C-alpha positions, 0 to 999 in steps of 0.5 A: 196457683191462686187460693179459692175462697171456700165461700165461693163454692157454696151453692147458690140460693136459686140452685138450691131452691130448684132442687126437685126435693125442695120444689116438692117440699112446697106442698107442705111448707111455705116459701118463707120457711124453705128460704129460711132453711136454705139461708141458715144452712148457707150461713153455717157454710159461710162461718166454716161450720159446714163444708160447702160440699155438704150444703146440699145433702144437709139441706135435703135432710133438713127439708125431709125432716121439717114439718109444718107444725112444731108439735111432736107426737108423744108416747105417754108412758106415765100411766096418767090417762088424761095428761094435760101437758100432752093435750088431755084425751087422745082421740078415737079412730072414729074421731080422727076420721071425723076431723079429717072429713071436717077439714074441708067444706062440710055442712056444719050450718047448712041443710043440704036438702033445702039449701038453707042455713041450719042449726050449727053442730046439730049432729053433736047435739043429737049425739049428746042427747041420745047418750044422755036422755036425762038432758032436754037440751045440749050446747057445745062451746070451746072449753069447760071454762068457757061453759062456766063463763057463759052460764054465769054471764047469761044467768047472773051478770050484775047479780049474785051466784051462791056458791060454797067456800069449799068449792072455790077451786083453782084449775090449771095454770093458776086460773081460779073459778072465782076470777072467771066468774067475777070477770063476767060481772057476777057477784059471788055470794060465798056460803059456809066454810072451807070444810063444812057447808050446810043447807041452811047456809044456802037458804040464808043466802038466797034473796032478791039478788040471787041469780043462780046456785052453783055447785062445783065438783072439787075434781082436782083435790080432796078435803077429808076429815071434819067435812060437810057438803050439800048434795045436789038432790038437797039443793034442788028443792031449795033452788026451785022454791026460790025460782033460781037455776041450779048449775052443777060444774062437774068438770071431768065429763062422765055422761053416765055412772062408771062403776070403775070410778064410783066417786066420780060424778056424772051428768045423768045423775046430776040431772036426775038429782035436780040440776038445771044445767050441768057443765062438763069437759069434752077432753077428759073422761069423755075422751073427746076433743077440747069442748065445754058441754052444757046439758040440762033443761031446755028453757035454761040451755036455750037462754044460754045459747041465745046470749051474745057471748055464745057466739064468741065461745062456740066450738069450731067444726073440727071439735064438733065433728070429733065430739059427735064421733067420740059419743057415737063411735067406738070406745075412745082410748081414755075409756080403754086405758081406764078399763085396761085388762090387768092380765094383758097389761102385765103380759105386755110389760113382762115381754118388754122387760124380758127383751130389755133385761130390766125389772118390773115393779108395781105402779099405780096409774092415775086418771089425771086431768082433775078426775078422780083425785087420789084414785089409784089404777094398779098396774106395773112399770119397767124400772130403768135408770133415772138418767134415761128420762131425758133421752127418752123424751128427746128421742124418736119416737118421743116417750114420756116416762114417769120419774119417781124415787130415783127411777125412770118408769115406763107404764104401758097403760096409755100406750096402744099395744101396737106401739110396744115395739116402738117403745122397746126400740126407743128404750134400747136406743136410750140405754145404748146412749146412756151406757156410751155416755157412762163409758165416756165419763169413765174414760 
């Protein structure tokens, strides 16, 4: 009897593409992606890595598990609230619903009453002004760095920005505020020293070439010891007397004071102290989407909004919808985590520890995202073997723990209580895999 080449038994491409689950997958995957999956699995069978009879079930499993995006949801068990590597602030339910609603056609630049074009992002602007009455006007762009670039370009291109040397900070991924500002054509006039700057330093630097005075909150580090800095309320009269705007870059995004973070600056206080423009991020302590917020005097904000660069850095409809819902809606997750009830956190942690038979240890959470550097948020964590960290990160669901002092720590501060059982199951699976691997090595 003639031997049949197993490759002739591999299902044909057209037959696989005609399978009902594969046809249904076209509602969330395009034809190119589906055909690549088919070809890859057929190639495995041609190489002998997969029996021909397994091609169809393996393809159906691959199709069912394939999403249109490679981004994976992660349960943040680090205790760091604004985690830049996890996309910073998780959106509130109200913001999520707003994004879904805005994913179709929306009146982002249309007055439905008269059918004419309207001001873009009017709802987000109104929500910000209602939440921060000290501001006369507001402008939303796509991120905090863009807000600083727009302000520097519109106010100081070809002229000088007076700024303290102690505030020339580097933000994430190696980007430096100095590089951002100089890329706009502005010239930096540095005053003072790294650790000490006085009002007279600013006064001596102001002159005909001065376009604005910039005050930057060093949000991701602290300088302690023999230090001196000039507060906004001291700088404001000097800037006003010289006819130049005072710009305050706060970074973290608090609109009003938070007693839980007494040293963190906020927009309302900065405006009350005399700042003409205050810059903040939408996806940090505000708890919303990535956005750059500019709030302040109407005359200056209008000038920024009319600059051609404003068009290049404007926020899209999804960010505008999420921002408005964050400000006008219920308490966002970032604020909930920041103000988490200590007793409730401890009870949740103790329950999981009892189920798993692992110890609970004290653990300080952090604000993260450059906010409140060095400020601890006392809490607790499950202590697990360090070897579980990778298993948890790559499991389903993906759980990001903190690895510290040879341990894998699970902090529930940023994990919604409804996800506790998923955390429990993820840890159980990781422990089982870890113990099986240990047994295999011992054998």
